N, C-alpha and C positions, 0 to 999 in steps of 0.2 A: 550749261545746264545747271540748275540749282537742285540740290538734294533737299527735299521738303519732308519733314516728319509729319505723321498724321496727328491731328488735333482731336482732343476730346470735345465733341460738339454738345453744347448745352442749348444754344439758340443761334440761328443763322442771321438774325436781324442785324443789319448793318455790316456784315462781314465783307461784302464786296466794296461797299463805300469806304470801310477802314483800309482795305488793301490799296485802293486807288489813292486815298488821301495820304496814307503813309508813304507810298511811292512818290507822289508829287512833292510832299514835304521834304523827303530826303533829297530828291533832285534839286529842289529849291535851295537846300542847304549846301549844295555842291558835291554831293556824293556821286560816285560813278553809277551808271545804270544798273549793273548787277547788284551792287550794295543797296541801291535804292529799292529795287524790286524785293530783295531779301528783307529789308525793313518793312515794306508794304505787306509782305507775307506774314511777318510777325505781328503786325497791327491787325491783320485779318484774323490771325489765330487768337489774338486777345479778344476780339469781338465774338468769336465762336465760343469762348470759354465763359461767357457771362450772359445772364438773361437780359434781353433788351439791348438797346443801342448804348455804346460807350459815350460818355459826355465829351471825352477828348482822348486822343491817342496817347498811350504810355510814352513818356520821354519827350513829349511835345508840350511846351509851355502853354498855359491858358491864353486864348486870344487877347484878352484885355491887357495882359502884361507884355505882349510881343507885337501888337499892331498899334501903331500910333493913331491918334484921333486925327480926322481930317482938319486942315487949317480952317480957322474961323472965316466965314464968308464964302466958303467953297460952293460952287454951283452944284446942284443935285446931279447925281450920276444917272444917266438914262441908258439902260441896258439894251432896250429894243426901241430905237427911235421910230416914230410914226405909228406905234401901236396903241 
């Protein structure tokens, strides 16, 4: 069980998304589940403390600097074939 301190709520926009994204990012970085959830909670808390959605999670590099561009000539990605 995680002890979670109350957050000062300014706006709830994106708090759930930040919690999930933070948890997934931490799991992807190899953190154990409990640490990943704790990181997700802190990301959600950061979202609660600002007006509107966060542009990115604190401590996570901007996507342009961490995600490589697809190889030249790569076929397009189809998420839902047949639709």
